C-alpha positions as CSV (number, residue, x, y, z in Angstrom):
1,M,67.5,130.1,14.9
2,A,68.3,133.2,17.0
3,S,64.8,133.4,18.3
4,A,64.7,129.7,19.2
5,K,68.0,130.0,21.0
6,E,66.9,133.1,22.9
7,S,63.6,131.4,23.9
8,K,65.6,128.4,25.2
9,I,67.8,130.6,27.3
10,T,64.8,132.5,28.6
11,F,63.1,129.2,29.6
12,L,66.3,127.9,31.3
13,Y,66.7,131.2,33.3
14,G,63.1,130.9,34.4
15,E,63.7,127.4,35.5
16,L,66.9,128.5,37.3
17,N,65.0,131.2,39.1
18,R,62.3,128.8,40.2
19,L,64.8,126.2,41.5
20,G,66.7,128.9,43.4
21,H,63.6,130.1,45.2
22,N,62.6,126.5,46.0
23,G,66.1,125.7,47.4
24,E,66.7,122.9,44.8
25,Y,70.3,123.8,44.3
26,E,71.5,120.5,42.8
27,R,69.1,120.9,39.9
28,A,69.9,124.6,39.7
29,I,73.6,123.7,39.1
30,K,72.5,121.4,36.2
31,T,70.4,124.1,34.7
32,A,73.2,126.6,35.0
33,N,75.6,124.2,33.3
34,K,73.1,123.8,30.4
35,I,73.1,127.6,29.9
36,L,76.9,127.8,30.1
37,H,77.2,124.9,27.7
38,D,75.4,126.8,24.9
39,N,76.5,130.3,26.1
40,P,79.9,130.1,27.9
41,D,79.9,133.9,28.4
42,E,76.8,134.0,30.5
43,V,77.9,135.8,33.7
44,K,74.5,135.5,35.3
45,A,74.4,131.7,35.0
46,F,77.9,131.4,36.3
47,H,77.0,133.5,39.3
48,C,73.9,131.3,40.0
49,K,76.1,128.2,39.8
50,I,78.6,129.6,42.4
51,V,75.8,130.7,44.7
52,S,74.2,127.2,44.5
53,L,77.6,125.6,45.4
54,I,77.9,127.9,48.4
55,H,74.4,127.0,49.6
56,L,75.4,123.3,49.3
57,S,78.6,124.0,51.4
58,K,80.8,123.0,48.4
59,F,83.1,125.9,49.0
60,Q,86.2,124.3,47.5
61,D,84.4,123.6,44.3
62,G,83.1,127.1,44.1
63,L,86.6,128.5,44.7
64,N,88.0,126.3,42.0
65,F,85.5,127.4,39.5
66,I,86.1,131.1,40.4
67,S,89.9,130.6,40.0
68,K,89.6,128.8,36.6
69,N,87.1,131.4,35.1
70,T,88.8,134.7,35.8
71,K,86.8,136.4,33.1
72,L,83.4,135.4,34.4
73,S,84.4,135.8,38.1
74,S,85.8,139.3,38.0
75,G,82.8,140.7,39.8
76,L,82.4,137.9,42.3
77,V,84.7,139.3,45.0
78,F,82.2,138.6,47.8
79,E,81.7,135.0,46.7
80,K,85.4,134.3,46.4
81,A,86.2,135.9,49.8
82,Y,83.3,134.0,51.5
83,C,84.5,130.7,50.1
84,Q,88.0,131.4,51.4
85,Y,86.6,132.4,54.8
86,R,84.6,129.2,55.1
87,L,87.6,127.1,54.1
88,N,89.5,128.6,57.1
89,Q,91.6,130.8,54.9
90,P,91.0,134.2,56.7
91,Q,94.3,135.8,55.5
92,E,93.5,135.1,51.8
93,A,89.9,136.3,52.3
94,L,91.1,139.5,53.8
95,K,93.6,140.1,51.0
96,T,90.8,139.5,48.4
97,I,88.6,142.1,50.1
98,N,91.4,144.7,50.5
99,N,92.0,144.6,46.7
100,V,88.6,146.3,46.3
101,A,88.7,150.1,46.2
102,A,85.2,150.8,47.4
103,L,83.6,148.3,49.8
104,T,79.9,147.6,49.6
105,L,77.9,146.9,52.8
106,K,78.0,143.1,52.4
107,L,81.8,143.3,51.9
108,K,82.2,145.3,55.1
109,E,80.1,142.7,57.0
110,L,82.3,139.9,55.7
111,K,85.4,141.9,56.5
112,S,84.3,142.4,60.1
113,Q,83.8,138.7,60.4
114,I,87.2,137.9,59.0
115,L,88.9,140.4,61.4
116,Y,87.0,138.8,64.3
117,R,88.3,135.4,63.2
118,L,91.9,136.8,63.0
119,E,91.4,138.3,66.5
120,R,92.2,141.8,65.3
121,Y,89.4,143.2,67.5
122,E,90.3,146.9,67.4
123,E,90.1,147.0,63.6
124,C,86.9,144.9,63.8
125,L,85.4,147.4,66.2
126,D,86.1,150.3,63.7
127,V,84.5,148.4,60.9
128,Y,81.3,147.7,62.9
129,R,81.1,151.3,64.0
130,D,81.2,152.4,60.4
131,I,78.5,149.8,59.4
132,I,76.1,150.8,62.2
133,K,76.6,154.5,61.4
134,N,75.9,154.1,57.6
135,S,73.1,151.5,57.6
136,S,69.6,151.2,58.7
137,D,67.7,147.9,58.1
138,E,66.3,145.0,60.0
139,Y,69.7,143.6,61.0
140,E,70.5,146.2,63.6
141,D,70.1,143.9,66.6
142,E,72.5,141.3,65.0
143,R,75.1,144.0,64.4
144,E,74.8,145.3,67.9
145,T,75.2,141.8,69.3
146,N,78.4,141.3,67.2
147,L,79.7,144.6,68.3
148,A,79.2,143.6,72.0
149,A,81.1,140.3,71.3
150,V,84.0,142.3,70.0
151,V,84.0,144.6,73.0
152,A,83.9,141.5,75.3
153,N,87.0,140.1,73.7
154,L,88.8,143.4,74.0
155,S,88.1,143.5,77.7
156,F,90.3,140.4,78.2
157,S,93.2,142.2,76.7
158,N,92.7,145.4,78.8
159,S,92.5,147.5,75.6
160,K,92.4,151.3,76.0
161,V,89.7,151.5,73.3
162,L,87.1,150.4,75.7
163,H,87.0,153.8,77.5
164,D,85.2,155.2,74.5
165,V,82.7,152.3,74.1
166,P,79.5,152.6,76.2
167,P,78.0,149.4,77.7
168,P,75.5,147.7,75.3
169,R,71.8,147.3,75.8
170,D,70.5,144.1,77.3
171,H,67.0,143.7,75.9
172,T,67.9,140.4,74.3
173,Y,69.7,137.4,75.9
174,E,72.5,137.6,73.3
175,L,73.3,141.2,74.3
176,A,73.0,140.3,78.0
177,Y,75.4,137.4,77.6
178,N,77.9,139.5,75.7
179,G,77.6,142.2,78.4
180,A,78.3,139.6,81.0
181,C,81.4,138.5,79.1
182,R,82.7,142.1,79.1
183,L,82.3,142.2,82.9
184,L,84.0,138.9,83.1
185,G,87.1,140.2,81.3
186,E,87.2,143.1,83.8
187,C,87.1,140.5,86.7
188,K,83.8,141.8,88.1
189,W,82.7,138.4,89.3
190,L,79.5,139.2,91.2
191,E,78.2,141.6,88.5
192,T,79.0,138.9,85.9
193,E,77.1,136.2,87.8
194,G,74.0,138.4,88.1
195,K,74.1,139.4,84.4
196,L,74.4,135.7,83.3
197,R,71.4,134.8,85.4
198,E,69.5,137.6,83.7
199,A,70.6,136.3,80.3
200,E,69.5,132.8,81.2
201,R,66.0,134.0,82.2
202,L,65.6,136.0,79.0
203,C,66.8,133.1,76.9
204,R,64.3,130.7,78.4
205,E,61.4,133.2,78.1
206,T,62.3,134.0,74.4
207,L,62.6,130.4,73.3
208,E,59.4,129.3,75.1
209,E,57.5,132.1,73.4
210,D,58.8,130.8,70.1
211,G,57.6,127.3,70.9
212,A,61.0,125.6,71.3
213,S,61.2,122.3,73.0
214,E,62.9,121.7,76.3
215,E,65.9,120.1,74.6
216,D,66.4,123.1,72.4
217,V,66.2,125.4,75.4
218,D,68.9,123.4,77.2
219,E,71.2,123.4,74.2
220,E,70.8,127.2,73.9
221,L,71.3,127.7,77.6
222,A,74.5,125.5,77.7
223,I,76.9,128.4,76.7
224,I,75.4,130.7,79.4
225,R,75.6,128.0,82.1
226,I,79.2,127.1,81.2
227,Q,80.2,130.7,81.4
228,R,78.5,131.0,84.8
229,A,80.3,127.9,86.0
230,Y,83.6,129.6,85.0
231,C,82.6,132.7,86.9
232,L,82.0,130.6,90.0
233,Q,85.3,128.8,89.6
234,A,87.1,132.1,89.3
235,Q,85.6,133.1,92.7
236,G,86.9,129.9,94.3
237,R,83.5,128.2,94.4
238,G,84.8,125.1,92.7
239,K,82.2,122.6,94.0
240,E,79.3,124.7,92.6
241,A,81.2,125.2,89.3
242,Q,81.8,121.4,89.0
243,A,78.2,120.6,89.6
244,L,77.1,123.1,87.0
245,Y,79.6,121.8,84.4
246,N,78.4,118.2,85.0
247,S,74.8,119.2,84.8
248,V,75.3,120.8,81.4
249,L,77.3,117.9,80.0
250,Q,74.8,115.3,81.3
251,S,71.7,117.1,80.2
252,T,73.0,117.3,76.6
253,R,74.8,114.0,76.5
254,K,73.9,111.3,74.0
255,P,75.3,107.9,74.9
256,R,76.7,105.8,72.2
257,S,75.8,102.1,71.6
258,G,77.9,99.8,73.7
259,E,79.2,102.6,75.9
260,G,80.5,101.4,79.3
261,E,81.8,102.9,82.4
262,G,85.5,102.6,81.3
263,E,85.0,104.1,77.9
264,S,85.7,107.7,76.9
265,I,83.2,110.5,77.2
266,A,80.8,110.7,74.2
267,P,80.2,114.0,72.5
268,P,77.0,115.5,73.7
269,S,74.2,115.8,71.2
270,G,73.6,119.3,70.1
271,L,76.4,120.7,72.2
272,D,79.0,122.7,70.3
273,P,82.4,121.0,70.3
274,S,84.0,124.2,71.4
275,L,81.8,124.4,74.5
276,L,82.6,120.8,75.3
277,A,86.3,121.6,75.0
278,V,86.0,124.6,77.3
279,A,84.0,122.8,79.9
280,S,86.3,119.7,79.9
281,N,89.4,122.0,80.2
282,N,87.9,123.8,83.2
283,L,87.1,120.5,84.9
284,V,90.7,119.3,84.4
285,A,91.9,122.6,86.0
286,F,89.5,121.9,88.9
287,N,90.8,118.3,89.4
288,R,94.5,119.3,89.5
289,D,96.4,116.3,90.7
290,G,93.3,114.4,91.9
291,N,91.0,112.2,89.8
292,V,93.5,111.9,87.0
293,F,91.5,109.2,85.1
294,D,88.6,111.6,84.7
295,S,91.1,114.4,83.8
296,K,92.5,112.2,81.0
297,K,89.1,111.6,79.5
298,R,88.3,115.3,79.7
299,M,91.6,116.3,78.1
300,R,90.9,114.0,75.1
301,A,87.6,115.9,74.5
302,A,89.4,119.2,74.9
303,T,92.2,118.3,72.4
304,A,90.0,116.7,69.7
305,E,90.8,117.4,66.1
306,G,89.1,120.3,64.3
307,L,88.9,122.6,67.3
308,E,91.7,124.8,66.2
309,H,89.3,126.8,64.0
310,R,86.6,127.0,66.7
311,L,88.6,128.2,69.7
312,T,90.4,131.4,70.1
313,S,94.2,131.4,70.5
314,R,93.9,132.3,74.2
315,Q,91.6,129.2,74.8
316,Q,93.9,126.9,72.8
317,A,97.0,128.1,74.7
318,C,95.2,127.5,78.0
319,I,94.2,124.0,77.0
320,A,97.7,123.2,75.9
321,L,99.2,124.4,79.2
322,N,96.7,122.3,81.2
323,N,97.7,119.3,79.1
324,C,101.3,119.8,80.1
325,L,100.3,120.1,83.7
326,L,98.3,116.9,83.5
327,A,101.3,115.1,82.2
328,F,103.3,116.5,85.1
329,Y,100.8,115.4,87.7
330,T,100.7,111.9,86.2
331,N,104.5,111.6,86.3
332,Q,104.8,111.2,82.6
333,T,108.1,113.1,82.3
334,D,108.9,112.2,78.6
335,Q,105.4,113.2,77.4
336,C,105.6,116.3,79.6
337,K,108.8,117.4,77.8
338,Q,107.3,116.9,74.4
339,L,104.1,118.8,75.2
340,C,106.1,121.6,76.8
341,G,108.3,121.9,73.7
342,K,105.2,122.0,71.5
343,L,103.6,124.6,73.7
344,A,106.6,126.9,73.5
345,Q,106.7,126.5,69.7
346,E,103.0,127.1,69.0
347,H,102.3,129.7,71.7
348,P,105.5,131.8,72.3
349,E,103.7,133.9,74.9
350,L,103.6,130.8,77.2
351,A,107.3,129.8,76.6
352,T,108.2,130.7,80.1
353,D,105.4,128.6,81.6
354,A,106.4,125.7,79.5
355,V,110.0,125.9,80.8
356,L,108.8,126.1,84.4
357,V,106.7,123.0,84.0
358,E,109.5,121.1,82.3
359,A,112.0,122.1,85.1
360,S,109.5,121.0,87.7
361,A,109.1,117.6,86.0
362,L,112.8,117.1,86.0
363,A,113.1,118.1,89.7
364,R,110.3,115.6,90.6
365,E,112.2,112.9,88.7
366,G,115.3,113.6,90.8
367,K,117.1,115.7,88.3
368,A,117.1,119.0,90.0
369,G,120.5,119.9,88.6
370,A,119.2,119.5,85.0
371,G,116.2,121.6,85.9
372,V,118.4,124.4,87.2
373,A,120.5,124.2,84.0
374,L,117.4,124.4,81.9
375,L,116.1,127.5,83.8
376,R,119.5,129.2,83.5
377,S,119.8,128.5,79.8
378,T,116.4,130.0,79.0
379,K,116.3,133.6,77.7
380,A,113.5,135.7,79.2
381,K,111.6,138.0,76.9
382,D,110.7,140.5,79.5
383,E,111.3,141.4,83.2
384,G,108.4,139.4,84.5
385,A,109.6,136.2,82.8
386,R,113.2,136.8,84.0
387,L,111.9,137.2,87.6
388,A,109.9,133.9,87.4
389,L,112.8,132.0,86.0
390,Q,115.2,133.2,88.7
391,L,112.8,132.5,91.5
392,A,112.2,129.0,90.2
393,T,116.0,128.5,90.0
394,A,116.3,129.6,93.7
395,Q,113.5,127.2,94.6
396,L,115.2,124.2,92.9
397,L,118.6,125.1,94.5
398,L,116.9,125.1,97.9
399,A,115.4,121.7,97.1
400,Q,119.0,120.5,96.6
401,G,120.0,122.0,99.9
402,N,122.3,124.6,98.3
403,V,121.3,127.6,100.5
404,S,124.3,129.8,99.7
405,E,123.8,129.6,95.9
406,A,120.1,130.2,96.3
407,C,120.9,133.4,98.3
408,S,123.3,134.5,95.6
409,V,120.5,134.1,93.0
410,L,118.1,136.2,95.0
411,L,120.7,138.8,95.5
412,G,121.4,138.9,91.8
413,L,117.8,139.8,90.9
414,G,119.0,143.4,90.8
415,G,117.4,146.8,91.4
416,E,114.1,147.2,93.0
417,T,113.3,143.4,92.7
418,T,116.1,142.4,95.1
419,F,114.8,144.8,97.8
420,R,111.1,143.9,97.6
421,P,109.8,143.1,101.1
422,G,109.1,139.4,100.1
423,V,112.6,138.9,98.7
424,V,114.3,140.6,101.6
425,S,112.2,138.5,104.1
426,A,113.3,135.3,102.2
427,L,116.9,136.3,102.3
428,V,116.9,137.1,106.0
429,A,115.2,133.8,106.8
430,L,117.7,131.8,104.7
431,C,120.7,133.6,106.3
432,L,119.4,133.0,109.8
433,A,118.6,129.4,109.0
434,S,122.2,128.8,107.9
435,G,123.6,130.6,110.9
436,D,124.8,133.7,109.0
437,R,123.4,136.5,111.2
438,S,125.9,139.0,109.8
439,G,124.6,138.2,106.3
440,A,121.0,138.8,107.3
441,S,122.1,142.1,108.9
442,N,123.9,143.1,105.7
443,V,120.8,142.4,103.6
444,L,118.6,144.6,105.9
445,K,121.2,147.3,105.8
446,Q,121.4,147.3,102.0
447,A,117.6,147.4,101.8
448,V,117.4,150.3,104.2
449,E,120.0,152.2,102.3
450,W,118.4,151.5,99.0
451,Y,115.0,152.8,100.1
452,R,116.6,155.8,101.8
453,K,118.3,156.8,98.5
454,N,115.3,156.2,96.3
455,K,112.9,157.8,98.9
456,A,110.4,155.0,98.3
457,E,107.2,155.2,100.3
458,G,104.2,152.9,100.7
459,G,102.3,150.8,103.2
460,D,104.3,147.7,102.5
461,L,107.6,149.4,103.6
462,R,106.4,150.1,107.1
463,M,106.7,146.5,107.9
464,L,110.2,146.3,106.4
465,W,111.4,149.3,108.5
466,R,109.8,147.9,111.6
467,H,111.4,144.4,111.3
468,A,114.8,145.9,110.3
469,A,114.8,148.1,113.4
470,D,113.8,145.3,115.7
471,F,116.4,143.0,114.2
472,H,119.3,145.5,114.6
473,L,118.2,146.5,118.1
474,R,118.3,142.9,119.2
475,G,121.7,142.5,117.4
476,G,123.2,145.5,119.2
477,D,123.5,147.7,116.0
478,A,121.6,150.7,117.4
479,A,122.9,153.1,114.7
480,V,121.4,151.1,111.8
481,A,118.2,150.6,113.8
482,A,117.9,154.3,114.4
483,R,118.0,154.9,110.6
484,S,115.1,152.5,110.1
485,L,113.1,154.1,112.9
486,E,113.8,157.6,111.5
487,E,112.3,156.5,108.2
488,L,109.2,155.2,110.0
489,L,108.9,158.4,112.0
490,R,109.2,160.4,108.7
491,L,106.2,158.5,107.4
492,D,104.2,159.0,110.6
493,P,105.6,161.8,112.8
494,K,102.9,161.2,115.5
495,D,103.7,157.6,116.1
496,T,104.8,157.6,119.8
497,K,105.8,154.0,119.8
498,T,108.4,154.6,117.0
499,M,109.6,157.7,118.8
500,A,110.1,155.8,122.1
501,Q,112.0,153.1,120.3
502,L,114.1,155.8,118.6
503,V,114.9,157.3,122.0
504,I,116.1,153.9,123.2
505,A,118.3,153.5,120.1
506,F,119.8,156.9,120.4
507,S,120.5,156.4,124.1
508,Q,123.0,153.7,123.2
509,F,125.3,155.9,121.0
510,D,124.0,159.5,121.2
511,P,122.6,160.4,124.6
512,K,122.2,164.1,123.9
513,K,120.0,163.4,120.8
514,A,118.0,160.9,122.8
515,Q,117.4,163.4,125.6
516,S,116.3,166.1,123.1
517,L,114.0,163.7,121.3
518,S,112.5,162.4,124.6
519,R,111.1,165.9,125.3
520,Q,108.8,165.4,122.3
521,L,107.2,162.4,124.0
522,P,103.9,163.1,125.7
523,A,103.9,163.3,129.6
524,V,103.4,160.1,131.4
525,M,101.2,161.7,134.1
526,D,99.1,164.8,134.3
527,D,100.2,167.6,136.7
528,A,96.6,167.8,138.1
529,I,96.8,164.3,139.6
530,D,97.7,164.1,143.3
531,V,100.2,161.3,143.8
532,D,99.6,161.1,147.6
533,V,95.9,160.5,147.1
534,L,96.6,157.8,144.6
535,E,99.0,156.1,147.0
536,T,96.7,156.2,150.0
537,S,93.5,155.2,148.1
538,N,92.2,151.7,148.8
539,W,92.4,150.6,145.1
540,T,96.1,149.8,145.9
541,M,94.9,147.0,148.3
542,G,94.0,143.5,147.3
543,S,90.4,142.5,147.0
544,K,90.5,140.4,150.2
545,V,91.9,143.2,152.3
546,I,89.3,145.6,151.0
547,K,86.5,143.2,152.1
548,K,88.1,142.9,155.6
549,T,88.5,146.7,156.1
550,V,85.1,147.7,154.8
551,G,83.3,144.7,156.3
552,G,80.8,144.5,153.5
553,G,79.3,141.5,151.7
554,K,79.7,140.3,148.2
555,D,78.0,143.3,146.7
556,S,79.6,145.9,148.9
557,V,81.5,148.7,147.3
558,P,85.0,149.6,148.7
559,S,85.2,152.9,150.5
560,P,87.1,155.6,148.7
561,K,88.5,157.0,152.0
562,P,92.3,156.9,152.6
563,M,93.6,154.0,154.7
564,T,94.5,154.4,158.4
565,A,97.8,153.3,159.9
566,G,96.3,150.0,161.0
567,E,95.0,149.3,157.5
568,E,98.4,150.1,156.1
569,L,100.0,147.6,158.5
570,L,97.4,145.0,157.5
571,V,98.3,145.5,153.9
572,K,102.0,145.2,154.6
573,A,101.4,142.1,156.7
574,S,99.4,140.5,153.9
575,K,102.2,141.1,151.5
576,R,104.9,139.5,153.7
577,P,106.1,136.1,152.6
578,R,105.1,133.4,155.1
579,R,107.8,131.2,156.6
580,R,107.6,127.5,156.0
581,R,108.3,125.4,159.1
582,K,110.2,122.1,158.9
583,G,108.3,118.9,159.4
584,K,108.4,117.2,162.8
585,L,110.1,113.8,163.1
586,P,109.0,110.9,165.4
587,K,110.5,110.6,168.9
588,N,112.0,107.2,168.3
589,Y,113.5,108.3,164.9
590,D,116.9,106.7,164.3
591,P,118.8,108.6,161.5
592,E,121.2,105.6,161.0
593,S,118.6,103.0,160.3
594,T,117.3,102.3,156.8
595,P,113.6,102.8,156.4
596,D,111.3,99.9,155.4
597,P,111.0,99.9,151.6
598,E,107.4,98.7,151.8
599,R,106.3,101.4,154.2
600,W,104.1,103.2,151.6
601,L,102.4,100.0,150.2
602,P,99.0,99.0,151.5
603,R,98.9,96.3,154.2
604,H,97.5,93.6,152.0
605,E,100.2,94.0,149.4
606,R,103.1,93.6,151.9
607,T,105.1,90.4,152.0
608,G,104.3,89.6,155.6
609,F,100.5,89.8,155.2
610,R,98.7,86.5,155.6
611,K,95.2,85.8,154.3
612,K,92.6,84.3,156.6
613,K,91.6,80.7,156.1
614,D,88.3,80.0,154.4
615,R,86.4,78.0,156.9
616,R,83.4,77.4,154.7
617,A,82.7,73.9,153.4
618,K,84.5,73.1,150.2
619,D,81.6,71.0,148.9
620,V,79.1,73.9,148.8
621,G,77.9,74.4,145.2
622,K,78.3,77.6,143.4
623,G,74.9,77.6,141.9
624,T,71.8,79.5,143.0
625,Q,71.6,80.2,146.7
626,G,69.7,77.4,148.5
627,A,69.9,74.9,145.7
628,A,71.4,71.5,146.1
629,S,74.8,70.8,144.8
630,G,73.6,68.2,142.4
631,G,70.9,70.4,141.1
632,S,73.4,72.9,139.6
633,D,74.0,70.5,136.7
634,Q,70.7,71.2,135.3
635,Y,71.6,74.9,134.9
636,D,75.0,74.1,133.4
637,I,74.6,74.6,129.6
638,T,77.7,72.4,128.9
639,K,75.9,69.4,130.6
640,M,72.5,69.8,129.0
641,Q,71.2,67.1,126.7
642,T,70.4,68.1,123.1
643,T,66.8,67.5,122.0
644,G,65.6,66.5,118.6
645,G,64.2,70.0,117.8
646,A,65.6,72.6,115.6
647,S,69.1,73.9,116.2
648,P,69.7,77.3,117.7
649,S,70.9,78.6,114.4
650,M,67.8,77.4,112.7
651,R,65.6,79.0,115.3
652,H,67.6,82.2,114.9
653,G,66.8,82.4,111.2
654,S,63.0,81.8,111.5
655,P,61.0,85.0,110.9
656,G,58.2,84.1,113.3
657,E,60.2,83.9,116.5
658,P,61.9,86.8,118.3
659,G,65.5,87.5,117.6
660,P,68.5,86.9,119.9
661,R,68.2,90.2,121.6
662,Q,64.6,89.6,122.7
663,Q,65.4,86.1,124.0
664,Q,68.3,87.5,126.0
665,R,66.1,90.2,127.4
666,K,63.5,87.7,128.5
667,G,66.2,85.6,130.3
668,Q,67.4,88.6,132.1
669,Q,63.9,89.4,133.3
670,Q,63.5,85.9,134.7
671,K,66.8,86.1,136.4
672,K,65.9,89.4,138.1
673,K,62.6,87.9,139.2
674,R,64.4,85.0,141.0
675,K,66.7,87.5,142.7
676,G,63.9,89.7,144.0
677,A,62.8,87.0,146.6
678,K,59.2,88.2,146.4
679,W,56.8,85.5,145.4
């Protein structure tokens, strides 16, 4: 009996091995069940059953069998963690792997994938470094590609770890693409565009060598082209980006049966749903408040179900924010409020942006006061968010016409923020617009004093000092203007313009200091210059006088000799103002008589003008010259008799006869021939 049982198990294991190599996993599961039915403790058969379930993508069944049979599954840590990972349970999968003391190579590979899914890129980078260091097999290119993808994601977060990571090789199109993504995270647009074009070339050459079809090549190139379109859009070349997005979507689009123009966009065949979502979101961002119907269709594709496990959290947050903005642009205030609340709850890092969009929607609806209350009730998590909320509050207050309260909000920013050049400029403009010149002066004074105490320097501050000095000089506050000019002069001691302005400012309240400072100004004229020679030279004369004195033509050069006394008199006479003589009056002028009101009208328009009588015969016809009066009727079209031929409209429509323009041209030629009087 024992030998028969062993031979049966041996036969079933051989059958199981054959089915596994042939990929017949359904039959392999049945064979493994036969073994387990007779021998429930067979670990190898149980392992083969779990592997077959994984190959059939029945991850939930495999995980259930592992959970029920703890005794047989004690060594199946990798299979359990892999099922959890494929079921979108990365936290549980990582916990399963971390319970193992010593990780094997395949467990490290799986752990790196789980950390990448969890977006813990720095830990993932360390795991990949350890794997590459302690392994040597045929999967080195794949590991290097994954490492480059991790580095590319780290570049978007400005991680300090990147300083120790050298740039990857680019001998494959996957590595070239990941290298371009790293440059994209560093905002090197032109280098990114060139690298993506190189990746596209390598991809096409590689796939064509492998014998891939044109459709397969287009599907593989889709991700590279969409990334290149985003690079163009980031550079402000929106039209080129839009054309590239549409070309990718149209080249991989598979129309559904019965699809019409008004229906939603169909999912492209072969195009990854995450790529479709990214391209649709970027097109919505390009459309902004225009072409809202297309944007709604695109947004439905970007927010389809099942994408939360395919997109990164950064991509999901961007799509959710654009969805809020689309509702704002389409004046859907209630939907905008709901989407903003959902955005703030699911993505706390964008809570400030959600509040700003909602406040803007309230202001557009005519509820600016409610928008201001919402902004003031929101707690900012950092200084940047607080500044954005306060500036938005000031903007809504200005929209209401409440200038004084908006100024108080800007003054309440506090610290360095209040005295930034842009904020100071806005405060001065608002004060001047409301007629509060003293308030504008106080703002500039406070800014000058703050920068003097903190000894802040920079290129942006020069403009602030300059405008503050000009404003106070025009306002008559020379002392405050002098302080601003002193700061400018401290930054650039050789600036003669600033020094001259400072002399003018000091001359109004401290003449001695102005006189001492004026000695530092450069001399106006050199001592070697002879003033008398300059005064007597002919360059002081006008161009007409020079021509008269020299007597030359158009190309003659004025003489450099000093002027004589007669020439000086000629110059003085040319500069004298000419006296205008009064107009002469007629001899018979009577100042008491009123002038004729029609004296400036032409003679034929005056009331006393009579036309000459027409002595020509009244019965002369108005036809052709020399023709009889009765003969003019034959040329009058209103008196012609209609014939029985085709009507003019019928003749006009006939294709064999000339058109109306040719008939008219022919009549004109005959008329000219009759007027020529040459027969």
